[in-house]
MMTF fields as JSON, N, C-alpha, C and O atoms, coordinates in Angstrom:
{
  "mmtfVersion": "1.0.0",
  "mmtfProducer": "UNKNOWN",
  "numBonds": 447,
  "numAtoms": 448,
  "numGroups": 112,
  "numChains": 1,
  "numModels": 1,
  "chainsPerModel": [1],
  "groupsPerChain": [112],
  "chainIdList": ["A"],
  "bondAtomList": [4, 2, 8, 6, 12, 10, 16, 14, 20, 18, 24, 22, 28, 26, 32, 30, 36, 34, 40, 38, 44, 42, 48, 46, 52, 50, 56, 54, 60, 58, 64, 62, 68, 66, 72, 70, 76, 74, 80, 78, 84, 82, 88, 86, 92, 90, 96, 94, 100, 98, 104, 102, 108, 106, 112, 110, 116, 114, 120, 118, 124, 122, 128, 126, 132, 130, 136, 134, 140, 138, 144, 142, 148, 146, 152, 150, 156, 154, 160, 158, 164, 162, 168, 166, 172, 170, 176, 174, 180, 178, 184, 182, 188, 186, 192, 190, 196, 194, 200, 198, 204, 202, 208, 206, 212, 210, 216, 214, 220, 218, 224, 222, 228, 226, 232, 230, 236, 234, 240, 238, 244, 242, 248, 246, 252, 250, 256, 254, 260, 258, 264, 262, 268, 266, 272, 270, 276, 274, 280, 278, 284, 282, 288, 286, 292, 290, 296, 294, 300, 298, 304, 302, 308, 306, 312, 310, 316, 314, 320, 318, 324, 322, 328, 326, 332, 330, 336, 334, 340, 338, 344, 342, 348, 346, 352, 350, 356, 354, 360, 358, 364, 362, 368, 366, 372, 370, 376, 374, 380, 378, 384, 382, 388, 386, 392, 390, 396, 394, 400, 398, 404, 402, 408, 406, 412, 410, 416, 414, 420, 418, 424, 422, 428, 426, 432, 430, 436, 434, 440, 438, 444, 442],
  "bondOrderList": [1, 1, 1, 1, 1, 1, 1, 1, 1, 1, 1, 1, 1, 1, 1, 1, 1, 1, 1, 1, 1, 1, 1, 1, 1, 1, 1, 1, 1, 1, 1, 1, 1, 1, 1, 1, 1, 1, 1, 1, 1, 1, 1, 1, 1, 1, 1, 1, 1, 1, 1, 1, 1, 1, 1, 1, 1, 1, 1, 1, 1, 1, 1, 1, 1, 1, 1, 1, 1, 1, 1, 1, 1, 1, 1, 1, 1, 1, 1, 1, 1, 1, 1, 1, 1, 1, 1, 1, 1, 1, 1, 1, 1, 1, 1, 1, 1, 1, 1, 1, 1, 1, 1, 1, 1, 1, 1, 1, 1, 1, 1],
  "groupList": [{"groupName": "ASP", "atomNameList": ["N", "CA", "C", "O"], "elementList": ["N", "C", "C", "O"], "formalChargeList": [0, 0, 0, 0], "bondAtomList": [1, 0, 2, 1, 3, 2], "bondOrderList": [1, 1, 2], "singleLetterCode": "D", "chemCompType": "L-PEPTIDE LINKING"}, {"groupName": "ARG", "atomNameList": ["N", "CA", "C", "O"], "elementList": ["N", "C", "C", "O"], "formalChargeList": [0, 0, 0, 0], "bondAtomList": [1, 0, 2, 1, 3, 2], "bondOrderList": [1, 1, 2], "singleLetterCode": "R", "chemCompType": "L-PEPTIDE LINKING"}, {"groupName": "ALA", "atomNameList": ["N", "CA", "C", "O"], "elementList": ["N", "C", "C", "O"], "formalChargeList": [0, 0, 0, 0], "bondAtomList": [1, 0, 2, 1, 3, 2], "bondOrderList": [1, 1, 2], "singleLetterCode": "A", "chemCompType": "L-PEPTIDE LINKING"}, {"groupName": "VAL", "atomNameList": ["N", "CA", "C", "O"], "elementList": ["N", "C", "C", "O"], "formalChargeList": [0, 0, 0, 0], "bondAtomList": [1, 0, 2, 1, 3, 2], "bondOrderList": [1, 1, 2], "singleLetterCode": "V", "chemCompType": "L-PEPTIDE LINKING"}, {"groupName": "PHE", "atomNameList": ["N", "CA", "C", "O"], "elementList": ["N", "C", "C", "O"], "formalChargeList": [0, 0, 0, 0], "bondAtomList": [1, 0, 2, 1, 3, 2], "bondOrderList": [1, 1, 2], "singleLetterCode": "F", "chemCompType": "L-PEPTIDE LINKING"}, {"groupName": "TYR", "atomNameList": ["N", "CA", "C", "O"], "elementList": ["N", "C", "C", "O"], "formalChargeList": [0, 0, 0, 0], "bondAtomList": [1, 0, 2, 1, 3, 2], "bondOrderList": [1, 1, 2], "singleLetterCode": "Y", "chemCompType": "L-PEPTIDE LINKING"}, {"groupName": "CYS", "atomNameList": ["N", "CA", "C", "O"], "elementList": ["N", "C", "C", "O"], "formalChargeList": [0, 0, 0, 0], "bondAtomList": [1, 0, 2, 1, 3, 2], "bondOrderList": [1, 1, 2], "singleLetterCode": "C", "chemCompType": "L-PEPTIDE LINKING"}, {"groupName": "GLU", "atomNameList": ["N", "CA", "C", "O"], "elementList": ["N", "C", "C", "O"], "formalChargeList": [0, 0, 0, 0], "bondAtomList": [1, 0, 2, 1, 3, 2], "bondOrderList": [1, 1, 2], "singleLetterCode": "E", "chemCompType": "L-PEPTIDE LINKING"}, {"groupName": "ASN", "atomNameList": ["N", "CA", "C", "O"], "elementList": ["N", "C", "C", "O"], "formalChargeList": [0, 0, 0, 0], "bondAtomList": [1, 0, 2, 1, 3, 2], "bondOrderList": [1, 1, 2], "singleLetterCode": "N", "chemCompType": "L-PEPTIDE LINKING"}, {"groupName": "GLY", "atomNameList": ["N", "CA", "C", "O"], "elementList": ["N", "C", "C", "O"], "formalChargeList": [0, 0, 0, 0], "bondAtomList": [1, 0, 2, 1, 3, 2], "bondOrderList": [1, 1, 2], "singleLetterCode": "G", "chemCompType": "PEPTIDE LINKING"}, {"groupName": "LYS", "atomNameList": ["N", "CA", "C", "O"], "elementList": ["N", "C", "C", "O"], "formalChargeList": [0, 0, 0, 0], "bondAtomList": [1, 0, 2, 1, 3, 2], "bondOrderList": [1, 1, 2], "singleLetterCode": "K", "chemCompType": "L-PEPTIDE LINKING"}, {"groupName": "ILE", "atomNameList": ["N", "CA", "C", "O"], "elementList": ["N", "C", "C", "O"], "formalChargeList": [0, 0, 0, 0], "bondAtomList": [1, 0, 2, 1, 3, 2], "bondOrderList": [1, 1, 2], "singleLetterCode": "I", "chemCompType": "L-PEPTIDE LINKING"}, {"groupName": "LEU", "atomNameList": ["N", "CA", "C", "O"], "elementList": ["N", "C", "C", "O"], "formalChargeList": [0, 0, 0, 0], "bondAtomList": [1, 0, 2, 1, 3, 2], "bondOrderList": [1, 1, 2], "singleLetterCode": "L", "chemCompType": "L-PEPTIDE LINKING"}, {"groupName": "MET", "atomNameList": ["N", "CA", "C", "O"], "elementList": ["N", "C", "C", "O"], "formalChargeList": [0, 0, 0, 0], "bondAtomList": [1, 0, 2, 1, 3, 2], "bondOrderList": [1, 1, 2], "singleLetterCode": "M", "chemCompType": "L-PEPTIDE LINKING"}, {"groupName": "GLN", "atomNameList": ["N", "CA", "C", "O"], "elementList": ["N", "C", "C", "O"], "formalChargeList": [0, 0, 0, 0], "bondAtomList": [1, 0, 2, 1, 3, 2], "bondOrderList": [1, 1, 2], "singleLetterCode": "Q", "chemCompType": "L-PEPTIDE LINKING"}, {"groupName": "SER", "atomNameList": ["N", "CA", "C", "O"], "elementList": ["N", "C", "C", "O"], "formalChargeList": [0, 0, 0, 0], "bondAtomList": [1, 0, 2, 1, 3, 2], "bondOrderList": [1, 1, 2], "singleLetterCode": "S", "chemCompType": "L-PEPTIDE LINKING"}, {"groupName": "THR", "atomNameList": ["N", "CA", "C", "O"], "elementList": ["N", "C", "C", "O"], "formalChargeList": [0, 0, 0, 0], "bondAtomList": [1, 0, 2, 1, 3, 2], "bondOrderList": [1, 1, 2], "singleLetterCode": "T", "chemCompType": "L-PEPTIDE LINKING"}, {"groupName": "PRO", "atomNameList": ["N", "CA", "C", "O"], "elementList": ["N", "C", "C", "O"], "formalChargeList": [0, 0, 0, 0], "bondAtomList": [1, 0, 2, 1, 3, 2], "bondOrderList": [1, 1, 2], "singleLetterCode": "P", "chemCompType": "L-PEPTIDE LINKING"}, {"groupName": "TRP", "atomNameList": ["N", "CA", "C", "O"], "elementList": ["N", "C", "C", "O"], "formalChargeList": [0, 0, 0, 0], "bondAtomList": [1, 0, 2, 1, 3, 2], "bondOrderList": [1, 1, 2], "singleLetterCode": "W", "chemCompType": "L-PEPTIDE LINKING"}, {"groupName": "HIS", "atomNameList": ["N", "CA", "C", "O"], "elementList": ["N", "C", "C", "O"], "formalChargeList": [0, 0, 0, 0], "bondAtomList": [1, 0, 2, 1, 3, 2], "bondOrderList": [1, 1, 2], "singleLetterCode": "H", "chemCompType": "L-PEPTIDE LINKING"}],
  "groupTypeList": [0, 1, 1, 2, 3, 4, 0, 3, 5, 6, 7, 8, 7, 1, 9, 7, 10, 11, 12, 3, 7, 13, 14, 1, 9, 7, 14, 14, 4, 4, 10, 0, 1, 15, 11, 5, 5, 15, 16, 4, 17, 11, 1, 7, 14, 9, 12, 10, 9, 7, 18, 0, 5, 7, 12, 10, 2, 3, 5, 3, 11, 9, 11, 12, 8, 4, 1, 4, 15, 0, 7, 7, 8, 0, 8, 4, 19, 19, 7, 3, 10, 12, 3, 0, 12, 8, 16, 8, 10, 3, 4, 5, 0, 10, 12, 16, 4, 11, 5, 12, 7, 13, 17, 10, 4, 8, 10, 17, 7, 16, 7, 12],
  "groupIdList": [1, 2, 3, 4, 5, 6, 7, 8, 9, 10, 11, 12, 13, 14, 15, 16, 17, 18, 19, 20, 21, 22, 23, 24, 25, 26, 27, 28, 29, 30, 31, 32, 33, 34, 35, 36, 37, 38, 39, 40, 41, 42, 43, 44, 45, 46, 47, 48, 49, 50, 51, 52, 53, 54, 55, 56, 57, 58, 59, 60, 61, 62, 63, 64, 65, 66, 67, 68, 69, 70, 71, 72, 73, 74, 75, 76, 77, 78, 79, 80, 81, 82, 83, 84, 85, 86, 87, 88, 89, 90, 91, 92, 93, 94, 95, 96, 97, 98, 99, 100, 101, 102, 103, 104, 105, 106, 107, 108, 109, 110, 111, 112],
  "secStructList": [7, 7, 7, 7, 7, 7, 1, 3, 3, 3, 3, 3, 6, 6, 6, 3, 3, 3, 3, 3, 7, 3, 3, 7, 1, 7, 7, 6, 6, 2, 2, 2, 2, 2, 2, 2, 2, 2, 2, 2, 2, 2, 2, 2, 6, 7, 7, 1, 1, 1, 7, 7, 7, 7, 7, 7, 7, 3, 3, 3, 7, 7, 3, 3, 1, 1, 7, 1, 7, 1, 1, 1, 7, 7, 7, 7, 3, 3, 3, 3, 3, 3, 3, 7, 6, 6, 6, 7, 1, 3, 3, 3, 3, 3, 3, 3, 3, 3, 3, 3, 3, 1, 6, 6, 7, 7, 7, 7, 6, 6, 7, 7],
  "xCoordList": [1.024, 0.089, 0.844, 0.269, 2.307, 3.061, 2.347, 1.645, 2.835, 2.286, 3.493, 4.345, 3.27, 4.167, 3.558, 2.489, 3.981, 3.977, 4.648, 5.622, 4.312, 5.27, 5.25, 4.175, 6.047, 6.545, 5.265, 4.262, 5.689, 4.832, 4.883, 5.707, 3.167, 3.037, 1.995, 1.315, 2.278, 1.641, 1.482, 1.829, 0.644, 0.386, 0.169, -0.687, 0.823, 0.644, -0.077, -0.322, -0.438, -1.433, -1.331, -2.27, -0.346, -0.021, -0.483, -0.674, -0.68, -1.013, -0.165, -0.343, 1.422, 2.517, 3.122, 3.576, 3.021, 3.506, 4.583, 5.533, 4.856, 6.033, 6.105, 5.348, 6.955, 7.04, 8.435, 9.439, 8.316, 9.424, 9.407, 8.652, 10.818, 10.901, 12.274, 13.42, 11.951, 12.837, 12.991, 12.132, 14.823, 15.578, 16.498, 17.593, 16.076, 17.101, 18.521, 19.706, 17.984, 19.446, 19.698, 18.924, 20.748, 21.296, 20.308, 20.167, 19.799, 18.642, 19.299, 19.607, 19.715, 20.184, 19.357, 18.156, 19.861, 19.286, 18.309, 17.418, 18.798, 17.921, 16.94, 15.728, 18.256, 17.886, 17.031, 16.281, 17.476, 16.187, 14.855, 13.894, 14.708, 13.646, 12.979, 11.764, 13.749, 12.925, 12.789, 11.982, 13.701, 13.127, 11.466, 10.42, 11.45, 10.15, 9.371, 8.396, 9.091, 8.503, 7.725, 6.568, 8.749, 8.248, 7.395, 6.793, 7.23, 6.308, 4.906, 3.996, 4.493, 3.312, 2.548, 1.519, 3.12, 2.418, 2.518, 1.534, 3.275, 3.392, 2.251, 1.699, 2.033, 0.486, -0.628, -1.748, -0.431, -1.865, -2.169, -3.4, -1.686, -2.233, -2.656, -3.007, -2.7, -3.497, -4.62, -5.112, -5.196, -6.654, -7.805, -7.768, -8.567, -8.998, -10.153, -10.877, -9.898, -10.37, -9.497, -8.306, -9.825, -8.937, -8.152, -8.615, -6.832, -6.132, -4.737, -4.293, -4.296, -2.789, -1.672, -0.682, -1.635, -0.183, 0.303, 0.881, 0.151, 0.701, 0.867, -0.004, 2.042, 2.256, 2.488, 2.997, 1.992, 2.31, 3.873, 4.113, 4.826, 5.732, 5.602, 4.71, 6.614, 6.686, 8.611, 9.688, 8.275, 9.283, 9.676, 8.94, 10.591, 11.168, 12.422, 13.578, 12.024, 12.927, 13.825, 13.495, 14.519, 15.056, 16.29, 17.356, 15.708, 16.309, 16.847, 16.158, 18.234, 18.907, 19.794, 20.394, 19.758, 20.407, 22.034, 22.902, 22.132, 23.503, 24.062, 23.519, 25.366, 26.283, 25.572, 24.872, 25.658, 25.105, 26.477, 26.321, 27.477, 28.534, 29.934, 29.921, 30.863, 31.805, 33.057, 34.104, 32.831, 33.397, 33.664, 32.981, 34.764, 35.349, 34.536, 35.162, 33.413, 32.655, 31.746, 30.9, 32.024, 31.349, 29.804, 29.171, 29.33, 28.072, 27.244, 27.327, 26.295, 25.333, 23.686, 22.572, 24.061, 22.397, 22.637, 23.601, 22.065, 22.173, 20.759, 19.813, 20.552, 19.511, 19.803, 20.608, 18.827, 19.014, 17.717, 16.626, 18.082, 17.103, 17.44, 18.485, 16.274, 17.043, 17.819, 17.377, 19.295, 19.944, 20.195, 20.297, 20.312, 20.761, 22.531, 23.222, 22.897, 24.388, 25.177, 26.249, 24.785, 25.298, 25.466, 26.517, 24.106, 24.178, 24.457, 24.916, 24.187, 24.316, 23.422, 23.754, 22.148, 21.106, 20.056, 20.059, 19.28, 17.984, 16.949, 16.232, 16.855, 15.839, 14.518, 13.733, 14.217, 12.732, 12.988, 13.933, 12.158, 12.244, 11.504, 12.17, 10.291, 8.995, 9.384, 8.543, 10.47, 10.585, 12.081, 12.956, 12.323, 13.512, 13.503, 12.458, 14.504, 14.925, 16.385, 17.544, 15.686, 16.551, 17.126, 16.369, 18.271, 18.799, 18.962, 19.122, 19.003, 20.051, 20.857, 20.163, 22.019, 22.654, 23.013, 23.749, 22.403, 22.558, 23.859, 24.578, 24.242, 25.696, 27.03, 28.08, 26.737, 27.824, 27.225, 27.687, 26.167, 25.671, 26.25, 25.616, 27.278, 28.029, 28.271, 29.285, 27.315, 27.494, 27.203, 26.294, 27.675, 27.076, 26.416, 26.484, 25.483, 24.593, 24.283, 23.228, 25.535, 25.933, 26.24, 26.4, 26.249, 25.968, 24.92, 24.917, 23.689, 22.594, 21.569, 20.405],
  "yCoordList": [-1.168, -0.063, 1.099, 2.062, 1.072, 2.552, 3.002, 2.418, 4.558, 5.663, 6.642, 6.916, 7.038, 7.858, 9.575, 9.698, 10.262, 11.803, 12.669, 13.169, 13.092, 13.413, 14.915, 15.479, 15.408, 17.3, 17.797, 18.509, 17.298, 17.34, 16.169, 15.329, 16.521, 14.473, 15.576, 16.595, 14.89, 15.249, 14.532, 13.375, 15.044, 13.64, 14.552, 15.41, 14.574, 15.479, 14.724, 13.521, 15.531, 15.47, 13.812, 13.377, 13.266, 11.756, 10.742, 9.557, 11.295, 10.33, 9.731, 8.689, 10.587, 9.977, 10.798, 11.942, 10.075, 10.487, 10.908, 10.138, 12.359, 12.868, 12.993, 13.659, 12.381, 12.81, 13.993, 14.011, 14.589, 16.008, 16.146, 16.71, 15.209, 15.365, 16.61, 16.564, 17.319, 18.358, 17.579, 17.126, 17.737, 17.401, 18.383, 18.472, 19.104, 19.904, 19.303, 19.478, 18.618, 17.469, 16.277, 15.358, 16.268, 14.525, 13.489, 13.356, 12.939, 11.663, 10.58, 10.3, 9.666, 8.467, 7.313, 7.25, 6.491, 5.962, 6.12, 5.409, 7.541, 8.832, 7.714, 7.534, 7.095, 6.383, 4.904, 4.333, 4.592, 3.493, 4.013, 3.328, 5.082, 6.132, 6.329, 6.184, 6.655, 7.137, 6.177, 6.307, 4.693, 3.561, 3.343, 3.456, 3.047, 2.741, 3.728, 3.101, 5.004, 5.965, 5.874, 6.234, 5.238, 5.019, 4.03, 3.878, 3.095, 1.753, 2.612, 1.991, 3.658, 4.161, 4.435, 3.886, 5.235, 5.564, 4.314, 4.318, 3.309, 2.185, 1.043, 0.325, 1.129, -0.037, 0.752, 0.243, 2.128, 2.748, 2.513, 2.489, 2.236, 2.211, 1.047, 0.999, -0.048, -1.464, -1.164, -0.445, -1.6, -1.943, -3.395, -4.419, -3.211, -4.481, -5.102, -4.48, -6.283, -7.103, -7.241, -7.475, -7.153, -7.426, -6.152, -5.129, -6.494, -5.202, -5.96, -7.079, -5.192, -5.298, -5.177, -5.654, -4.406, -4.671, -3.41, -2.864, -2.782, -1.187, -0.216, -0.268, 0.757, 1.318, 2.683, 2.853, 3.472, 4.999, 5.564, 5.209, 6.298, 6.389, 7.113, 7.882, 6.656, 7.2, 7.972, 7.471, 9.205, 10.022, 10.422, 11.255, 10.042, 10.828, 11.726, 11.336, 12.873, 13.762, 14.029, 12.865, 14.307, 14.594, 15.883, 15.878, 16.903, 18.216, 17.944, 17.841, 17.889, 17.29, 18.837, 19.546, 19.104, 20.159, 19.418, 20.035, 18.116, 17.429, 16.743, 16.878, 15.92, 15.0, 13.971, 13.854, 12.931, 11.798, 11.042, 10.067, 11.306, 10.65, 11.85, 13.026, 11.17, 12.181, 12.051, 12.696, 11.399, 10.893, 12.489, 13.502, 12.314, 13.543, 13.483, 12.899, 13.809, 13.694, 15.191, 15.389, 16.06, 17.424, 17.139, 18.19, 16.26, 16.18, 16.562, 16.097, 17.513, 17.715, 17.127, 17.207, 16.657, 16.198, 14.483, 14.078, 13.915, 12.334, 11.958, 12.286, 11.368, 10.334, 9.1, 8.692, 8.276, 6.781, 6.375, 6.729, 5.401, 4.081, 2.587, 2.062, 2.094, 0.687, 0.339, 0.458, -0.218, -0.898, -2.279, -2.971, -2.852, -4.06, -3.772, -3.058, -4.752, -4.431, -5.054, -4.511, -6.126, -6.691, -5.849, -5.596, -5.453, -4.383, -3.02, -2.34, -2.356, -1.078, -0.05, 1.113, -0.653, -0.236, -0.113, -0.858, 0.73, 0.701, 0.085, 0.25, -0.746, -1.957, -1.54, -2.014, -0.589, 0.261, 1.563, 2.096, 2.107, 3.698, 4.11, 4.894, 3.776, 4.209, 4.391, 4.507, 4.452, 4.604, 5.421, 4.897, 6.754, 7.798, 8.253, 8.709, 8.209, 8.669, 10.253, 10.159, 11.243, 12.45, 13.105, 13.811, 12.899, 13.234, 14.806, 14.756, 16.217, 17.524, 17.406, 17.343, 17.37, 17.871, 19.176, 19.608, 19.955, 21.104, 21.518, 21.943, 21.391, 21.746, 21.586, 22.227, 20.737, 21.032, 21.574, 21.291, 22.363, 23.27, 24.535, 25.303, 24.988, 26.18, 26.941, 27.63, 27.095, 28.181, 29.583, 29.597, 30.371, 32.204, 32.455, 32.223, 33.223, 33.903, 34.214, 34.085, 34.645, 34.932, 33.778, 33.993, 32.516, 31.172, 30.761, 30.024, 30.879, 30.53, 30.981, 30.581],
  "zCoordList": [-0.117, -0.244, 0.163, 0.671, -0.057, -0.22, -1.402, -2.227, -1.206, -2.234, -2.246, -1.401, -3.428, -3.785, -4.086, -4.684, -3.831, -3.932, -4.61, -4.048, -6.019, -6.951, -7.033, -7.237, -6.929, -6.773, -8.479, -8.437, -9.351, -10.946, -11.655, -12.019, -11.753, -12.409, -13.823, -13.705, -14.779, -15.977, -16.605, -16.367, -18.127, -19.072, -20.188, -19.975, -21.494, -22.237, -23.452, -23.361, -24.693, -25.339, -26.228, -26.895, -26.092, -26.623, -25.444, -25.718, -23.958, -23.031, -22.492, -21.861, -22.74, -22.055, -20.776, -20.769, -19.933, -18.467, -18.103, -18.245, -17.463, -16.935, -15.466, -14.76, -15.148, -13.571, -13.216, -13.928, -12.438, -12.256, -10.499, -9.708, -10.341, -9.078, -8.481, -8.928, -7.747, -7.619, -5.874, -5.118, -5.723, -4.475, -4.212, -4.768, -3.39, -2.934, -2.028, -2.31, -0.972, -0.605, -0.771, -1.04, -0.619, -1.333, -0.653, 0.562, -1.418, -0.982, -1.105, -2.263, -0.066, -0.413, -1.107, -0.846, -1.885, -3.029, -3.935, -4.398, -4.121, -5.208, -6.463, -6.591, -7.292, -8.182, -8.071, -8.863, -6.8, -6.632, -6.449, -6.798, -5.97, -5.864, -7.074, -7.208, -7.95, -9.333, -10.127, -11.048, -9.956, -10.891, -9.971, -10.609, -8.528, -7.943, -8.314, -8.729, -8.473, -8.956, -10.359, -10.579, -11.355, -12.745, -12.928, -13.992, -11.684, -11.669, -11.445, -11.995, -10.911, -11.111, -12.308, -12.704, -12.742, -13.866, -14.787, -15.526, -15.015, -15.794, -15.556, -16.391, -13.771, -13.749, -13.764, -13.781, -13.76, -14.143, -15.143, -15.135, -16.395, -17.435, -17.916, -19.094, -17.143, -17.193, -17.198, -16.329, -18.074, -18.083, -17.781, -18.463, -16.862, -16.618, -18.113, -18.891, -17.989, -19.094, -20.465, -20.258, -21.607, -22.514, -23.032, -23.537, -22.766, -23.042, -24.002, -23.746, -24.949, -25.551, -25.094, -25.648, -23.817, -23.268, -23.447, -22.507, -24.628, -25.401, -24.154, -23.286, -23.996, -22.994, -23.855, -24.964, -23.037, -23.228, -22.66, -21.506, -23.256, -23.004, -21.195, -20.837, -20.405, -19.054, -19.011, -19.335, -18.509, -18.083, -16.738, -16.208, -16.132, -14.706, -14.832, -14.994, -14.736, -14.247, -13.361, -13.133, -12.716, -11.37, -11.45, -12.065, -10.617, -11.086, -9.35, -8.335, -9.518, -8.321, -7.711, -8.519, -6.541, -5.888, -5.407, -4.788, -5.828, -5.139, -6.566, -7.663, -6.264, -7.055, -6.861, -5.855, -7.94, -7.737, -7.295, -6.56, -7.573, -7.054, -7.07, -7.432, -6.63, -6.071, -7.589, -7.526, -8.509, -9.733, -10.42, -10.267, -11.125, -12.043, -13.136, -14.021, -13.522, -14.491, -14.445, -13.572, -15.379, -15.111, -16.271, -16.369, -16.882, -17.03, -16.068, -14.932, -16.443, -15.551, -16.139, -15.621, -17.162, -17.881, -18.046, -18.696, -17.66, -17.849, -18.338, -17.621, -19.373, -19.898, -20.211, -21.049, -19.206, -19.096, -19.453, -19.007, -20.52, -20.897, -20.614, -20.23, -20.914, -21.034, -22.104, -23.247, -21.808, -22.978, -23.44, -22.427, -24.284, -24.693, -24.715, -25.442, -23.48, -23.53, -24.727, -24.996, -25.481, -26.313, -27.635, -28.224, -27.978, -29.081, -28.815, -29.732, -27.354, -27.17, -27.83, -28.063, -28.131, -28.703, -27.594, -26.614, -27.767, -26.769, -27.094, -28.081, -26.127, -25.936, -26.041, -26.863, -25.163, -24.783, -24.792, -24.211, -25.449, -26.051, -24.743, -24.068, -24.217, -23.359, -22.234, -21.343, -22.0, -20.283, -20.452, -21.141, -19.773, -19.79, -18.537, -18.072, -17.896, -16.653, -17.13, -17.534, -16.869, -17.257, -15.866, -15.198, -15.502, -14.046, -14.468, -15.687, -14.052, -13.924, -12.599, -11.584, -12.46, -11.627, -11.75, -12.637, -10.693, -10.8, -10.592, -11.496, -9.244, -8.653, -9.956, -9.895, -10.923, -11.998, -13.43, -14.536, -13.178, -14.076, -13.973, -13.249, -14.488, -14.265, -15.147, -15.037, -16.474, -17.749, -17.031, -16.201, -17.203, -17.016, -18.114, -19.321, -17.035, -17.923, -19.563, -20.186, -19.987, -21.15, -22.448, -23.649, -21.694, -22.463, -22.637, -23.623, -22.037, -22.084, -23.301, -23.307]
}
């Protein structure tokens, strides 16, 4: 019976679901949490009775005021999908996680 409360939960004109989570402080297991959150809009698409299992896309966007790790990577934008490791091709394109690590975003206003 665990529930989730999202900061912003939207649906676009194509029926795709968009979850936006804004995190000020570092959250332990945030990646796990975002995976868990993605299951809610997936499950709610299930129809009773006859159903073909076709799903609309789900996007989880995390705007983070912390870094995922201490690695020396300057990329502030991460787009994560399910990928076949043998082919390095996207296996399923209807589930996307986008993470923005704001402490790594350091462009001056003139570059925006």
